[in-house]
C-alpha positions, 0 to 999 in steps of 0.5 A, spaced: 500 500 500 502 506 498 502 511 504 502 517 501 495 520 502 493 515 507 491 516 514 496 514 520 492 513 527 497 514 533 494 511 539 498 515 544 503 521 543 509 521 547 516 521 544 515 515 540 508 517 537 511 524 536 517 521 532 512 517 528 508 523 526 514 527 524 516 521 519 509 520 517 507 527 515 514 527 511 511 521 507 505 525 506 500 522 511 495 525 515 496 524 522 490 523 527 492 522 534 488 520 540 492 520 547 489 519 554 491 526 556 489 532 552 495 534 548 496 539 542 502 539 537 502 543 530 500 539 524 497 533 528 489 532 529 487 530 536 481 526 535 476 521 539 478 514 539 472 512 535 474 517 529 481 514 529 479 507 529 474 508 523 478 513 519 486 510 519 489 506 514 494 504 519 494 504 526 500 504 531 500 503 538 504 507 543 501 506 550 504 505 556 502 498 559 498 499 566 492 497 569 488 502 565 491 500 558 491 492 559 487 489 553 486 496 550 485 494 543 479 489 545 475 485 541 470 491 540 475 496 538 478 491 533 472 490 530 471 498 530 478 499 526 477 501 518 476 494 514 483 493 511 487 497 516 494 495 518 496 495 525 503 496 528 504 494 535 511 496 538 509 498 545 507 492 549 503 486 547 498 486 553 495 492 550 491 488 544 486 482 545 491 477 541 485 472 540 481 477 537 487 480 533 488 473 530 481 472 528 481 479 525 487 477 521 484 471 518 478 474 516 482 480 512 478 485 517 485 487 519 490 487 512 496 486 516 499 486 523 507 488 524 508 486 531 514 487 535 511 485 542 507 479 545 503 478 551 508 472 552 515 473 550 518 470 547 512 468 542 511 461 544 512 456 538 506 454 534 503 461 536 497 463 531 501 469 529 507 465 526 502 461 521 499 467 518 502 470 512 499 477 513 503 478 520 510 481 520 514 479 527 520 481 530 523 479 537 521 486 541 527 488 537 525 493 532 529 499 535 535 495 535 540 498 529 547 499 530 546 507 530 541 506 536 546 502 540 551 507 538 546 512 541 544 509 547 552 507 549 553 515 547 547 517 552 550 513 557 557 515 557 555 522 557 550 521 563 556 518 567 561 524 565 556 529 567 554 526 574 562 525 575 563 532 573 568 530 567 563 533 562 
């Protein structure tokens, strides 16, 4: 699917959500966002969750996992997604009702899922996600690039230098 002209729905708008919005806007996507607390950002439309689910061609989860967000993308909310949606979860597996997602993937209601996190990690052998052609899996490692590792090491060194008075 060509992303230019499509709508990205961001569920959660912290640092990672904001970066996703920047990248998506650069690719010519409209960005809709729902956040648990009121936010504002230039060029970003903050909308009710129901609007985001119904209108987004791609939905990306960026919520923290806590008692309020566990199972956030429930069977009912998955059913409310725009038919043919692409769903991306790099946040926490327990945000999604995995059984309902499997059913939605099998029926085609969810066109494709890109999943980096799962309720049980590592993903158990034979899990339905491993048998579906319309699922892309990574092992809770989507952020691991050589550059990301270098940046983490440099940030840690900078912090150590700062607290030791050497930087």
